[in-house]
mmCIF file of the N, C-alpha and C atoms, coordinates in Angstrom:
data_MODEL
# 
_entry.id   MODEL 
# 
loop_
_atom_site.group_PDB 
_atom_site.id 
_atom_site.type_symbol 
_atom_site.label_atom_id 
_atom_site.label_alt_id 
_atom_site.label_comp_id 
_atom_site.label_asym_id 
_atom_site.label_entity_id 
_atom_site.label_seq_id 
_atom_site.pdbx_PDB_ins_code 
_atom_site.Cartn_x 
_atom_site.Cartn_y 
_atom_site.Cartn_z 
_atom_site.occupancy 
_atom_site.B_iso_or_equiv 
_atom_site.pdbx_formal_charge 
_atom_site.auth_seq_id 
_atom_site.auth_comp_id 
_atom_site.auth_asym_id 
_atom_site.auth_atom_id 
_atom_site.pdbx_PDB_model_num 
ATOM 1   N N  . UNK A 1 1  ? 27.440 4.000   35.978 1.00 0.00 ? 1  UNK A N  1 
ATOM 2   C CA . UNK A 1 1  ? 28.707 3.575   35.435 1.00 0.00 ? 1  UNK A CA 1 
ATOM 3   C C  . UNK A 1 1  ? 29.746 4.655   35.723 1.00 0.00 ? 1  UNK A C  1 
ATOM 4   N N  . UNK A 1 2  ? 30.896 4.249   36.260 1.00 0.00 ? 2  UNK A N  1 
ATOM 5   C CA . UNK A 1 2  ? 31.951 5.220   36.544 1.00 0.00 ? 2  UNK A CA 1 
ATOM 6   C C  . UNK A 1 2  ? 32.464 5.861   35.250 1.00 0.00 ? 2  UNK A C  1 
ATOM 7   N N  . UNK A 1 3  ? 32.960 7.085   35.389 1.00 0.00 ? 3  UNK A N  1 
ATOM 8   C CA . UNK A 1 3  ? 33.512 7.793   34.244 1.00 0.00 ? 3  UNK A CA 1 
ATOM 9   C C  . UNK A 1 3  ? 34.865 7.229   33.819 1.00 0.00 ? 3  UNK A C  1 
ATOM 10  N N  . UNK A 1 4  ? 35.300 7.673   32.650 1.00 0.00 ? 4  UNK A N  1 
ATOM 11  C CA . UNK A 1 4  ? 36.563 7.177   32.080 1.00 0.00 ? 4  UNK A CA 1 
ATOM 12  C C  . UNK A 1 4  ? 37.742 7.446   33.008 1.00 0.00 ? 4  UNK A C  1 
ATOM 13  N N  . UNK A 1 5  ? 37.806 8.642   33.589 1.00 0.00 ? 5  UNK A N  1 
ATOM 14  C CA . UNK A 1 5  ? 38.924 8.995   34.465 1.00 0.00 ? 5  UNK A CA 1 
ATOM 15  C C  . UNK A 1 5  ? 38.943 8.085   35.695 1.00 0.00 ? 5  UNK A C  1 
ATOM 16  N N  . UNK A 1 6  ? 37.803 7.834   36.275 1.00 0.00 ? 6  UNK A N  1 
ATOM 17  C CA . UNK A 1 6  ? 37.714 6.947   37.440 1.00 0.00 ? 6  UNK A CA 1 
ATOM 18  C C  . UNK A 1 6  ? 38.148 5.540   37.070 1.00 0.00 ? 6  UNK A C  1 
ATOM 19  N N  . UNK A 1 7  ? 37.679 5.054   35.928 1.00 0.00 ? 7  UNK A N  1 
ATOM 20  C CA . UNK A 1 7  ? 38.070 3.713   35.479 1.00 0.00 ? 7  UNK A CA 1 
ATOM 21  C C  . UNK A 1 7  ? 39.573 3.621   35.267 1.00 0.00 ? 7  UNK A C  1 
ATOM 22  N N  . UNK A 1 8  ? 40.155 4.629   34.649 1.00 0.00 ? 8  UNK A N  1 
ATOM 23  C CA . UNK A 1 8  ? 41.601 4.633   34.412 1.00 0.00 ? 8  UNK A CA 1 
ATOM 24  C C  . UNK A 1 8  ? 42.382 4.664   35.717 1.00 0.00 ? 8  UNK A C  1 
ATOM 25  N N  . UNK A 1 9  ? 41.945 5.506   36.659 1.00 0.00 ? 9  UNK A N  1 
ATOM 26  C CA . UNK A 1 9  ? 42.625 5.604   37.952 1.00 0.00 ? 9  UNK A CA 1 
ATOM 27  C C  . UNK A 1 9  ? 42.575 4.277   38.705 1.00 0.00 ? 9  UNK A C  1 
ATOM 28  N N  . UNK A 1 10 ? 41.423 3.662   38.720 1.00 0.00 ? 10 UNK A N  1 
ATOM 29  C CA . UNK A 1 10 ? 41.279 2.408   39.452 1.00 0.00 ? 10 UNK A CA 1 
ATOM 30  C C  . UNK A 1 10 ? 41.946 1.245   38.725 1.00 0.00 ? 10 UNK A C  1 
ATOM 31  N N  . UNK A 1 11 ? 41.971 1.277   37.393 1.00 0.00 ? 11 UNK A N  1 
ATOM 32  C CA . UNK A 1 11 ? 42.701 0.246   36.646 1.00 0.00 ? 11 UNK A CA 1 
ATOM 33  C C  . UNK A 1 11 ? 44.180 0.311   37.011 1.00 0.00 ? 11 UNK A C  1 
ATOM 34  N N  . UNK A 1 12 ? 44.690 1.524   37.148 1.00 0.00 ? 12 UNK A N  1 
ATOM 35  C CA . UNK A 1 12 ? 46.090 1.703   37.531 1.00 0.00 ? 12 UNK A CA 1 
ATOM 36  C C  . UNK A 1 12 ? 46.328 1.183   38.949 1.00 0.00 ? 12 UNK A C  1 
ATOM 37  N N  . UNK A 1 13 ? 45.443 1.533   39.888 1.00 0.00 ? 13 UNK A N  1 
ATOM 38  C CA . UNK A 1 13 ? 45.580 1.041   41.264 1.00 0.00 ? 13 UNK A CA 1 
ATOM 39  C C  . UNK A 1 13 ? 45.510 -0.484  41.307 1.00 0.00 ? 13 UNK A C  1 
ATOM 40  N N  . UNK A 1 14 ? 44.555 -1.051  40.582 1.00 0.00 ? 14 UNK A N  1 
ATOM 41  C CA . UNK A 1 14 ? 44.377 -2.503  40.593 1.00 0.00 ? 14 UNK A CA 1 
ATOM 42  C C  . UNK A 1 14 ? 45.598 -3.201  40.000 1.00 0.00 ? 14 UNK A C  1 
ATOM 43  N N  . UNK A 1 15 ? 46.121 -2.674  38.906 1.00 0.00 ? 15 UNK A N  1 
ATOM 44  C CA . UNK A 1 15 ? 47.314 -3.263  38.296 1.00 0.00 ? 15 UNK A CA 1 
ATOM 45  C C  . UNK A 1 15 ? 48.513 -3.177  39.236 1.00 0.00 ? 15 UNK A C  1 
ATOM 46  N N  . UNK A 1 16 ? 48.651 -2.045  39.914 1.00 0.00 ? 16 UNK A N  1 
ATOM 47  C CA . UNK A 1 16 ? 49.754 -1.894  40.861 1.00 0.00 ? 16 UNK A CA 1 
ATOM 48  C C  . UNK A 1 16 ? 49.596 -2.859  42.037 1.00 0.00 ? 16 UNK A C  1 
ATOM 49  N N  . UNK A 1 17 ? 48.380 -3.009  42.538 1.00 0.00 ? 17 UNK A N  1 
ATOM 50  C CA . UNK A 1 17 ? 48.148 -3.926  43.658 1.00 0.00 ? 17 UNK A CA 1 
ATOM 51  C C  . UNK A 1 17 ? 48.516 -5.343  43.239 1.00 0.00 ? 17 UNK A C  1 
ATOM 52  N N  . UNK A 1 18 ? 48.078 -5.736  42.059 1.00 0.00 ? 18 UNK A N  1 
ATOM 53  C CA . UNK A 1 18 ? 48.414 -7.070  41.564 1.00 0.00 ? 18 UNK A CA 1 
ATOM 54  C C  . UNK A 1 18 ? 49.924 -7.224  41.447 1.00 0.00 ? 18 UNK A C  1 
ATOM 55  N N  . UNK A 1 19 ? 50.587 -6.200  40.935 1.00 0.00 ? 19 UNK A N  1 
ATOM 56  C CA . UNK A 1 19 ? 52.043 -6.244  40.804 1.00 0.00 ? 19 UNK A CA 1 
ATOM 57  C C  . UNK A 1 19 ? 52.707 -6.434  42.161 1.00 0.00 ? 19 UNK A C  1 
ATOM 58  N N  . UNK A 1 20 ? 52.240 -5.711  43.168 1.00 0.00 ? 20 UNK A N  1 
ATOM 59  C CA . UNK A 1 20 ? 52.821 -5.828  44.509 1.00 0.00 ? 20 UNK A CA 1 
ATOM 60  C C  . UNK A 1 20 ? 52.638 -7.226  45.084 1.00 0.00 ? 20 UNK A C  1 
ATOM 61  N N  . UNK A 1 21 ? 51.559 -7.889  44.655 1.00 0.00 ? 21 UNK A N  1 
ATOM 62  C CA . UNK A 1 21 ? 51.275 -9.238  45.137 1.00 0.00 ? 21 UNK A CA 1 
ATOM 63  C C  . UNK A 1 21 ? 51.881 -10.302 44.220 1.00 0.00 ? 21 UNK A C  1 
ATOM 64  N N  . UNK A 1 22 ? 52.611 -9.871  43.207 1.00 0.00 ? 22 UNK A N  1 
ATOM 65  C CA . UNK A 1 22 ? 53.315 -10.812 42.340 1.00 0.00 ? 22 UNK A CA 1 
ATOM 66  C C  . UNK A 1 22 ? 52.495 -11.361 41.195 1.00 0.00 ? 22 UNK A C  1 
ATOM 67  N N  . UNK A 1 23 ? 51.486 -10.608 40.744 1.00 0.00 ? 23 UNK A N  1 
ATOM 68  C CA . UNK A 1 23 ? 50.617 -11.076 39.661 1.00 0.00 ? 23 UNK A CA 1 
ATOM 69  C C  . UNK A 1 23 ? 50.625 -10.057 38.528 1.00 0.00 ? 23 UNK A C  1 
ATOM 70  N N  . UNK A 1 24 ? 50.796 -10.540 37.316 1.00 0.00 ? 24 UNK A N  1 
ATOM 71  C CA . UNK A 1 24 ? 50.661 -9.718  36.116 1.00 0.00 ? 24 UNK A CA 1 
ATOM 72  C C  . UNK A 1 24 ? 49.279 -10.023 35.540 1.00 0.00 ? 24 UNK A C  1 
ATOM 73  N N  . UNK A 1 25 ? 48.343 -9.080  35.694 1.00 0.00 ? 25 UNK A N  1 
ATOM 74  C CA . UNK A 1 25 ? 46.973 -9.317  35.252 1.00 0.00 ? 25 UNK A CA 1 
ATOM 75  C C  . UNK A 1 25 ? 46.882 -9.519  33.743 1.00 0.00 ? 25 UNK A C  1 
ATOM 76  N N  . UNK A 1 26 ? 47.711 -8.805  32.983 1.00 0.00 ? 26 UNK A N  1 
ATOM 77  C CA . UNK A 1 26 ? 47.698 -8.989  31.529 1.00 0.00 ? 26 UNK A CA 1 
ATOM 78  C C  . UNK A 1 26 ? 48.109 -10.412 31.174 1.00 0.00 ? 26 UNK A C  1 
ATOM 79  N N  . UNK A 1 27 ? 49.164 -10.882 31.805 1.00 0.00 ? 27 UNK A N  1 
ATOM 80  C CA . UNK A 1 27 ? 49.644 -12.242 31.551 1.00 0.00 ? 27 UNK A CA 1 
ATOM 81  C C  . UNK A 1 27 ? 48.592 -13.275 31.979 1.00 0.00 ? 27 UNK A C  1 
ATOM 82  N N  . UNK A 1 28 ? 47.968 -13.052 33.129 1.00 0.00 ? 28 UNK A N  1 
ATOM 83  C CA . UNK A 1 28 ? 46.930 -13.975 33.599 1.00 0.00 ? 28 UNK A CA 1 
ATOM 84  C C  . UNK A 1 28 ? 45.770 -14.033 32.614 1.00 0.00 ? 28 UNK A C  1 
ATOM 85  N N  . UNK A 1 29 ? 45.433 -12.893 32.040 1.00 0.00 ? 29 UNK A N  1 
ATOM 86  C CA . UNK A 1 29 ? 44.347 -12.861 31.061 1.00 0.00 ? 29 UNK A CA 1 
ATOM 87  C C  . UNK A 1 29 ? 44.758 -13.598 29.778 1.00 0.00 ? 29 UNK A C  1 
ATOM 88  N N  . UNK A 1 30 ? 45.983 -13.378 29.323 1.00 0.00 ? 30 UNK A N  1 
ATOM 89  C CA . UNK A 1 30 ? 46.466 -14.055 28.114 1.00 0.00 ? 30 UNK A CA 1 
ATOM 90  C C  . UNK A 1 30 ? 46.538 -15.567 28.293 1.00 0.00 ? 30 UNK A C  1 
ATOM 91  N N  . UNK A 1 31 ? 46.885 -16.021 29.504 1.00 0.00 ? 31 UNK A N  1 
ATOM 92  C CA . UNK A 1 31 ? 46.955 -17.459 29.782 1.00 0.00 ? 31 UNK A CA 1 
ATOM 93  C C  . UNK A 1 31 ? 45.572 -18.082 29.913 1.00 0.00 ? 31 UNK A C  1 
ATOM 94  N N  . UNK A 1 32 ? 44.554 -17.256 30.081 1.00 0.00 ? 32 UNK A N  1 
ATOM 95  C CA . UNK A 1 32 ? 43.198 -17.765 30.266 1.00 0.00 ? 32 UNK A CA 1 
ATOM 96  C C  . UNK A 1 32 ? 42.822 -17.971 31.717 1.00 0.00 ? 32 UNK A C  1 
ATOM 97  N N  . UNK A 1 33 ? 43.707 -17.569 32.623 1.00 0.00 ? 33 UNK A N  1 
ATOM 98  C CA . UNK A 1 33 ? 43.417 -17.701 34.054 1.00 0.00 ? 33 UNK A CA 1 
ATOM 99  C C  . UNK A 1 33 ? 42.489 -16.603 34.567 1.00 0.00 ? 33 UNK A C  1 
ATOM 100 N N  . UNK A 1 34 ? 42.384 -15.517 33.807 1.00 0.00 ? 34 UNK A N  1 
ATOM 101 C CA . UNK A 1 34 ? 41.559 -14.377 34.196 1.00 0.00 ? 34 UNK A CA 1 
ATOM 102 C C  . UNK A 1 34 ? 40.693 -13.974 33.005 1.00 0.00 ? 34 UNK A C  1 
ATOM 103 N N  . UNK A 1 35 ? 39.466 -14.484 32.958 1.00 0.00 ? 35 UNK A N  1 
ATOM 104 C CA . UNK A 1 35 ? 38.580 -14.124 31.850 1.00 0.00 ? 35 UNK A CA 1 
ATOM 105 C C  . UNK A 1 35 ? 38.351 -12.605 31.821 1.00 0.00 ? 35 UNK A C  1 
ATOM 106 N N  . UNK A 1 36 ? 38.248 -12.019 30.627 1.00 0.00 ? 36 UNK A N  1 
ATOM 107 C CA . UNK A 1 36 ? 38.053 -10.573 30.525 1.00 0.00 ? 36 UNK A CA 1 
ATOM 108 C C  . UNK A 1 36 ? 36.872 -10.065 31.339 1.00 0.00 ? 36 UNK A C  1 
ATOM 109 N N  . UNK A 1 37 ? 35.781 -10.834 31.374 1.00 0.00 ? 37 UNK A N  1 
ATOM 110 C CA . UNK A 1 37 ? 34.610 -10.372 32.131 1.00 0.00 ? 37 UNK A CA 1 
ATOM 111 C C  . UNK A 1 37 ? 34.885 -10.365 33.640 1.00 0.00 ? 37 UNK A C  1 
ATOM 112 N N  . UNK A 1 38 ? 35.749 -11.260 34.103 1.00 0.00 ? 38 UNK A N  1 
ATOM 113 C CA . UNK A 1 38 ? 36.126 -11.265 35.516 1.00 0.00 ? 38 UNK A CA 1 
ATOM 114 C C  . UNK A 1 38 ? 37.000 -10.058 35.824 1.00 0.00 ? 38 UNK A C  1 
ATOM 115 N N  . UNK A 1 39 ? 37.921 -9.759  34.917 1.00 0.00 ? 39 UNK A N  1 
ATOM 116 C CA . UNK A 1 39 ? 38.768 -8.579  35.120 1.00 0.00 ? 39 UNK A CA 1 
ATOM 117 C C  . UNK A 1 39 ? 37.921 -7.314  35.112 1.00 0.00 ? 39 UNK A C  1 
ATOM 118 N N  . UNK A 1 40 ? 36.943 -7.236  34.221 1.00 0.00 ? 40 UNK A N  1 
ATOM 119 C CA . UNK A 1 40 ? 36.037 -6.085  34.193 1.00 0.00 ? 40 UNK A CA 1 
ATOM 120 C C  . UNK A 1 40 ? 35.267 -5.960  35.506 1.00 0.00 ? 40 UNK A C  1 
ATOM 121 N N  . UNK A 1 41 ? 34.804 -7.085  36.030 1.00 0.00 ? 41 UNK A N  1 
ATOM 122 C CA . UNK A 1 41 ? 34.070 -7.071  37.301 1.00 0.00 ? 41 UNK A CA 1 
ATOM 123 C C  . UNK A 1 41 ? 34.983 -6.635  38.448 1.00 0.00 ? 41 UNK A C  1 
ATOM 124 N N  . UNK A 1 42 ? 36.237 -7.067  38.396 1.00 0.00 ? 42 UNK A N  1 
ATOM 125 C CA . UNK A 1 42 ? 37.199 -6.645  39.419 1.00 0.00 ? 42 UNK A CA 1 
ATOM 126 C C  . UNK A 1 42 ? 37.402 -5.136  39.366 1.00 0.00 ? 42 UNK A C  1 
ATOM 127 N N  . UNK A 1 43 ? 37.499 -4.586  38.171 1.00 0.00 ? 43 UNK A N  1 
ATOM 128 C CA . UNK A 1 43 ? 37.685 -3.149  38.019 1.00 0.00 ? 43 UNK A CA 1 
ATOM 129 C C  . UNK A 1 43 ? 36.475 -2.393  38.551 1.00 0.00 ? 43 UNK A C  1 
ATOM 130 N N  . UNK A 1 44 ? 35.289 -2.845  38.225 1.00 0.00 ? 44 UNK A N  1 
ATOM 131 C CA . UNK A 1 44 ? 34.088 -2.174  38.741 1.00 0.00 ? 44 UNK A CA 1 
ATOM 132 C C  . UNK A 1 44 ? 34.032 -2.252  40.262 1.00 0.00 ? 44 UNK A C  1 
ATOM 133 N N  . UNK A 1 45 ? 34.423 -3.378  40.810 1.00 0.00 ? 45 UNK A N  1 
ATOM 134 C CA . UNK A 1 45 ? 34.474 -3.510  42.259 1.00 0.00 ? 45 UNK A CA 1 
ATOM 135 C C  . UNK A 1 45 ? 35.467 -2.512  42.842 1.00 0.00 ? 45 UNK A C  1 
ATOM 136 N N  . UNK A 1 46 ? 36.608 -2.366  42.203 1.00 0.00 ? 46 UNK A N  1 
ATOM 137 C CA . UNK A 1 46 ? 37.636 -1.423  42.653 1.00 0.00 ? 46 UNK A CA 1 
ATOM 138 C C  . UNK A 1 46 ? 37.100 0.007   42.638 1.00 0.00 ? 46 UNK A C  1 
ATOM 139 N N  . UNK A 1 47 ? 36.309 0.361   41.641 1.00 0.00 ? 47 UNK A N  1 
ATOM 140 C CA . UNK A 1 47 ? 35.787 1.732   41.568 1.00 0.00 ? 47 UNK A CA 1 
ATOM 141 C C  . UNK A 1 47 ? 34.829 2.033   42.706 1.00 0.00 ? 47 UNK A C  1 
ATOM 142 N N  . UNK A 1 48 ? 34.298 1.011   43.354 1.00 0.00 ? 48 UNK A N  1 
ATOM 143 C CA . UNK A 1 48 ? 33.405 1.208   44.497 1.00 0.00 ? 48 UNK A CA 1 
ATOM 144 C C  . UNK A 1 48 ? 34.151 1.254   45.825 1.00 0.00 ? 48 UNK A C  1 
ATOM 145 N N  . UNK A 1 49 ? 35.458 1.175   45.773 1.00 0.00 ? 49 UNK A N  1 
ATOM 146 C CA . UNK A 1 49 ? 36.275 1.219   46.989 1.00 0.00 ? 49 UNK A CA 1 
ATOM 147 C C  . UNK A 1 49 ? 36.117 2.568   47.679 1.00 0.00 ? 49 UNK A C  1 
ATOM 148 N N  . UNK A 1 50 ? 36.047 2.534   48.988 1.00 0.00 ? 50 UNK A N  1 
ATOM 149 C CA . UNK A 1 50 ? 35.939 3.769   49.767 1.00 0.00 ? 50 UNK A CA 1 
ATOM 150 C C  . UNK A 1 50 ? 37.305 4.281   50.213 1.00 0.00 ? 50 UNK A C  1 
ATOM 151 N N  . UNK A 1 51 ? 38.378 3.582   49.835 1.00 0.00 ? 51 UNK A N  1 
ATOM 152 C CA . UNK A 1 51 ? 39.713 3.946   50.312 1.00 0.00 ? 51 UNK A CA 1 
ATOM 153 C C  . UNK A 1 51 ? 40.757 4.088   49.208 1.00 0.00 ? 51 UNK A C  1 
ATOM 154 N N  . UNK A 1 52 ? 40.442 4.698   48.061 1.00 0.00 ? 52 UNK A N  1 
ATOM 155 C CA . UNK A 1 52 ? 41.457 4.772   47.009 1.00 0.00 ? 52 UNK A CA 1 
ATOM 156 C C  . UNK A 1 52 ? 42.695 5.571   47.416 1.00 0.00 ? 52 UNK A C  1 
ATOM 157 N N  . UNK A 1 53 ? 42.510 6.586   48.253 1.00 0.00 ? 53 UNK A N  1 
ATOM 158 C CA . UNK A 1 53 ? 43.669 7.360   48.708 1.00 0.00 ? 53 UNK A CA 1 
ATOM 159 C C  . UNK A 1 53 ? 44.550 6.507   49.613 1.00 0.00 ? 53 UNK A C  1 
ATOM 160 N N  . UNK A 1 54 ? 43.928 5.719   50.490 1.00 0.00 ? 54 UNK A N  1 
ATOM 161 C CA . UNK A 1 54 ? 44.689 4.816   51.348 1.00 0.00 ? 54 UNK A CA 1 
ATOM 162 C C  . UNK A 1 54 ? 45.412 3.773   50.504 1.00 0.00 ? 54 UNK A C  1 
ATOM 163 N N  . UNK A 1 55 ? 44.756 3.307   49.466 1.00 0.00 ? 55 UNK A N  1 
ATOM 164 C CA . UNK A 1 55 ? 45.355 2.319   48.579 1.00 0.00 ? 55 UNK A CA 1 
ATOM 165 C C  . UNK A 1 55 ? 46.599 2.902   47.904 1.00 0.00 ? 55 UNK A C  1 
ATOM 166 N N  . UNK A 1 56 ? 46.480 4.104   47.360 1.00 0.00 ? 56 UNK A N  1 
ATOM 167 C CA . UNK A 1 56 ? 47.616 4.737   46.699 1.00 0.00 ? 56 UNK A CA 1 
ATOM 168 C C  . UNK A 1 56 ? 48.767 4.925   47.687 1.00 0.00 ? 56 UNK A C  1 
ATOM 169 N N  . UNK A 1 57 ? 48.449 5.316   48.909 1.00 0.00 ? 57 UNK A N  1 
ATOM 170 C CA . UNK A 1 57 ? 49.485 5.491   49.932 1.00 0.00 ? 57 UNK A CA 1 
ATOM 171 C C  . UNK A 1 57 ? 50.128 4.147   50.276 1.00 0.00 ? 57 UNK A C  1 
ATOM 172 N N  . UNK A 1 58 ? 49.324 3.099   50.422 1.00 0.00 ? 58 UNK A N  1 
ATOM 173 C CA . UNK A 1 58 ? 49.849 1.765   50.722 1.00 0.00 ? 58 UNK A CA 1 
ATOM 174 C C  . UNK A 1 58 ? 50.772 1.315   49.601 1.00 0.00 ? 58 UNK A C  1 
ATOM 175 N N  . UNK A 1 59 ? 50.356 1.510   48.358 1.00 0.00 ? 59 UNK A N  1 
ATOM 176 C CA . UNK A 1 59 ? 51.157 1.099   47.212 1.00 0.00 ? 59 UNK A CA 1 
ATOM 177 C C  . UNK A 1 59 ? 52.509 1.809   47.185 1.00 0.00 ? 59 UNK A C  1 
ATOM 178 N N  . UNK A 1 60 ? 52.518 3.078   47.563 1.00 0.00 ? 60 UNK A N  1 
ATOM 179 C CA . UNK A 1 60 ? 53.776 3.836   47.606 1.00 0.00 ? 60 UNK A CA 1 
ATOM 180 C C  . UNK A 1 60 ? 54.750 3.240   48.614 1.00 0.00 ? 60 UNK A C  1 
ATOM 181 N N  . UNK A 1 61 ? 54.231 2.665   49.672 1.00 0.00 ? 61 UNK A N  1 
ATOM 182 C CA . UNK A 1 61 ? 55.075 2.148   50.749 1.00 0.00 ? 61 UNK A CA 1 
ATOM 183 C C  . UNK A 1 61 ? 55.430 0.679   50.652 1.00 0.00 ? 61 UNK A C  1 
ATOM 184 N N  . UNK A 1 62 ? 54.955 0.004   49.617 1.00 0.00 ? 62 UNK A N  1 
ATOM 185 C CA . UNK A 1 62 ? 55.199 -1.431  49.486 1.00 0.00 ? 62 UNK A CA 1 
ATOM 186 C C  . UNK A 1 62 ? 55.684 -1.776  48.083 1.00 0.00 ? 62 UNK A C  1 
ATOM 187 N N  . UNK A 1 63 ? 56.900 -2.292  48.001 1.00 0.00 ? 63 UNK A N  1 
ATOM 188 C CA . UNK A 1 63 ? 57.422 -2.745  46.711 1.00 0.00 ? 63 UNK A CA 1 
ATOM 189 C C  . UNK A 1 63 ? 56.904 -4.135  46.389 1.00 0.00 ? 63 UNK A C  1 
ATOM 190 N N  . UNK A 1 64 ? 56.632 -4.920  47.432 1.00 0.00 ? 64 UNK A N  1 
ATOM 191 C CA . UNK A 1 64 ? 56.091 -6.273  47.291 1.00 0.00 ? 64 UNK A CA 1 
ATOM 192 C C  . UNK A 1 64 ? 55.414 -6.640  48.597 1.00 0.00 ? 64 UNK A C  1 
ATOM 193 N N  . UNK A 1 65 ? 54.459 -7.540  48.508 1.00 0.00 ? 65 UNK A N  1 
ATOM 194 C CA . UNK A 1 65 ? 53.744 -7.969  49.706 1.00 0.00 ? 65 UNK A CA 1 
ATOM 195 C C  . UNK A 1 65 ? 53.089 -9.315  49.446 1.00 0.00 ? 65 UNK A C  1 
ATOM 196 N N  . UNK A 1 66 ? 52.888 -10.078 50.507 1.00 0.00 ? 66 UNK A N  1 
ATOM 197 C CA . UNK A 1 66 ? 52.168 -11.343 50.393 1.00 0.00 ? 66 UNK A CA 1 
ATOM 198 C C  . UNK A 1 66 ? 50.659 -11.139 50.468 1.00 0.00 ? 66 UNK A C  1 
ATOM 199 N N  . UNK A 1 67 ? 50.242 -10.047 51.094 1.00 0.00 ? 67 UNK A N  1 
ATOM 200 C CA . UNK A 1 67 ? 48.817 -9.781  51.310 1.00 0.00 ? 67 UNK A CA 1 
ATOM 201 C C  . UNK A 1 67 ? 48.466 -8.350  50.936 1.00 0.00 ? 67 UNK A C  1 
ATOM 202 N N  . UNK A 1 68 ? 47.288 -8.183  50.380 1.00 0.00 ? 68 UNK A N  1 
ATOM 203 C CA . UNK A 1 68 ? 46.745 -6.852  50.127 1.00 0.00 ? 68 UNK A CA 1 
ATOM 204 C C  . UNK A 1 68 ? 46.175 -6.310  51.434 1.00 0.00 ? 68 UNK A C  1 
ATOM 205 N N  . UNK A 1 69 ? 45.995 -5.009  51.526 1.00 0.00 ? 69 UNK A N  1 
ATOM 206 C CA . UNK A 1 69 ? 45.343 -4.452  52.712 1.00 0.00 ? 69 UNK A CA 1 
ATOM 207 C C  . UNK A 1 69 ? 43.934 -5.034  52.859 1.00 0.00 ? 69 UNK A C  1 
ATOM 208 N N  . UNK A 1 70 ? 43.436 -5.069  54.070 1.00 0.00 ? 70 UNK A N  1 
ATOM 209 C CA . UNK A 1 70 ? 42.125 -5.668  54.347 1.00 0.00 ? 70 UNK A CA 1 
ATOM 210 C C  . UNK A 1 70 ? 40.996 -5.020  53.553 1.00 0.00 ? 70 UNK A C  1 
ATOM 211 N N  . UNK A 1 71 ? 41.115 -3.749  53.252 1.00 0.00 ? 71 UNK A N  1 
ATOM 212 C CA . UNK A 1 71 ? 40.041 -3.046  52.545 1.00 0.00 ? 71 UNK A CA 1 
ATOM 213 C C  . UNK A 1 71 ? 40.037 -3.309  51.038 1.00 0.00 ? 71 UNK A C  1 
ATOM 214 N N  . UNK A 1 72 ? 41.059 -3.990  50.512 1.00 0.00 ? 72 UNK A N  1 
ATOM 215 C CA . UNK A 1 72 ? 41.140 -4.222  49.065 1.00 0.00 ? 72 UNK A CA 1 
ATOM 216 C C  . UNK A 1 72 ? 40.045 -5.192  48.636 1.00 0.00 ? 72 UNK A C  1 
ATOM 217 N N  . UNK A 1 73 ? 39.196 -4.739  47.753 1.00 0.00 ? 73 UNK A N  1 
ATOM 218 C CA . UNK A 1 73 ? 38.069 -5.541  47.284 1.00 0.00 ? 73 UNK A CA 1 
ATOM 219 C C  . UNK A 1 73 ? 38.495 -6.696  46.385 1.00 0.00 ? 73 UNK A C  1 
ATOM 220 N N  . UNK A 1 74 ? 39.715 -6.638  45.868 1.00 0.00 ? 74 UNK A N  1 
ATOM 221 C CA . UNK A 1 74 ? 40.194 -7.684  44.959 1.00 0.00 ? 74 UNK A CA 1 
ATOM 222 C C  . UNK A 1 74 ? 41.374 -8.458  45.506 1.00 0.00 ? 74 UNK A C  1 
ATOM 223 N N  . UNK A 1 75 ? 41.745 -8.203  46.732 1.00 0.00 ? 75 UNK A N  1 
ATOM 224 C CA . UNK A 1 75 ? 42.906 -8.861  47.316 1.00 0.00 ? 75 UNK A CA 1 
ATOM 225 C C  . UNK A 1 75 ? 42.837 -10.369 47.237 1.00 0.00 ? 75 UNK A C  1 
ATOM 226 N N  . UNK A 1 76 ? 41.713 -10.949 47.579 1.00 0.00 ? 76 UNK A N  1 
ATOM 227 C CA . UNK A 1 76 ? 41.609 -12.415 47.567 1.00 0.00 ? 76 UNK A CA 1 
ATOM 228 C C  . UNK A 1 76 ? 41.629 -12.960 46.139 1.00 0.00 ? 76 UNK A C  1 
ATOM 229 N N  . UNK A 1 77 ? 41.023 -12.258 45.197 1.00 0.00 ? 77 UNK A N  1 
ATOM 230 C CA . UNK A 1 77 ? 41.046 -12.714 43.801 1.00 0.00 ? 77 UNK A CA 1 
ATOM 231 C C  . UNK A 1 77 ? 42.461 -12.669 43.242 1.00 0.00 ? 77 UNK A C  1 
ATOM 232 N N  . UNK A 1 78 ? 43.177 -11.597 43.557 1.00 0.00 ? 78 UNK A N  1 
ATOM 233 C CA . UNK A 1 78 ? 44.561 -11.476 43.086 1.00 0.00 ? 78 UNK A CA 1 
ATOM 234 C C  . UNK A 1 78 ? 45.424 -12.560 43.724 1.00 0.00 ? 78 UNK A C  1 
ATOM 235 N N  . UNK A 1 79 ? 45.230 -12.771 45.007 1.00 0.00 ? 79 UNK A N  1 
ATOM 236 C CA . UNK A 1 79 ? 45.990 -13.820 45.704 1.00 0.00 ? 79 UNK A CA 1 
ATOM 237 C C  . UNK A 1 79 ? 45.693 -15.186 45.099 1.00 0.00 ? 79 UNK A C  1 
ATOM 238 N N  . UNK A 1 80 ? 44.434 -15.449 44.772 1.00 0.00 ? 80 UNK A N  1 
ATOM 239 C CA . UNK A 1 80 ? 44.063 -16.725 44.144 1.00 0.00 ? 80 UNK A CA 1 
ATOM 240 C C  . UNK A 1 80 ? 44.764 -16.902 42.801 1.00 0.00 ? 80 UNK A C  1 
ATOM 241 N N  . UNK A 1 81 ? 44.861 -15.829 42.019 1.00 0.00 ? 81 UNK A N  1 
ATOM 242 C CA . UNK A 1 81 ? 45.570 -15.906 40.743 1.00 0.00 ? 81 UNK A CA 1 
ATOM 243 C C  . UNK A 1 81 ? 47.041 -16.237 40.974 1.00 0.00 ? 81 UNK A C  1 
ATOM 244 N N  . UNK A 1 82 ? 47.618 -15.616 41.982 1.00 0.00 ? 82 UNK A N  1 
ATOM 245 C CA . UNK A 1 82 ? 49.036 -15.869 42.300 1.00 0.00 ? 82 UNK A CA 1 
ATOM 246 C C  . UNK A 1 82 ? 49.256 -17.301 42.727 1.00 0.00 ? 82 UNK A C  1 
ATOM 247 N N  . UNK A 1 83 ? 48.332 -17.830 43.511 1.00 0.00 ? 83 UNK A N  1 
ATOM 248 C CA . UNK A 1 83 ? 48.514 -19.155 44.119 1.00 0.00 ? 83 UNK A CA 1 
ATOM 249 C C  . UNK A 1 83 ? 48.035 -20.289 43.215 1.00 0.00 ? 83 UNK A C  1 
ATOM 250 N N  . UNK A 1 84 ? 47.465 -19.931 42.067 1.00 0.00 ? 84 UNK A N  1 
ATOM 251 C CA . UNK A 1 84 ? 46.934 -20.978 41.157 1.00 0.00 ? 84 UNK A CA 1 
ATOM 252 C C  . UNK A 1 84 ? 48.043 -21.760 40.510 1.00 0.00 ? 84 UNK A C  1 
# 
């Protein structure tokens, strides 16, 4: 299990990625579109990413985007939430 600091760092990256793709994960969870256990699984998947530094750099350079970088483990899930 990843440590608290890792979880916090990746939660921040994941929230920012969702924001760049036009999704508010908190709102999606409140609406029932994103079950808490799915969000937890997304976070754990994010912690296994081999490119967190690349992700942070990508996020710095993009205020908005239609697509996440190819290496994003949650890009398709976030896009699905946006397109639902």
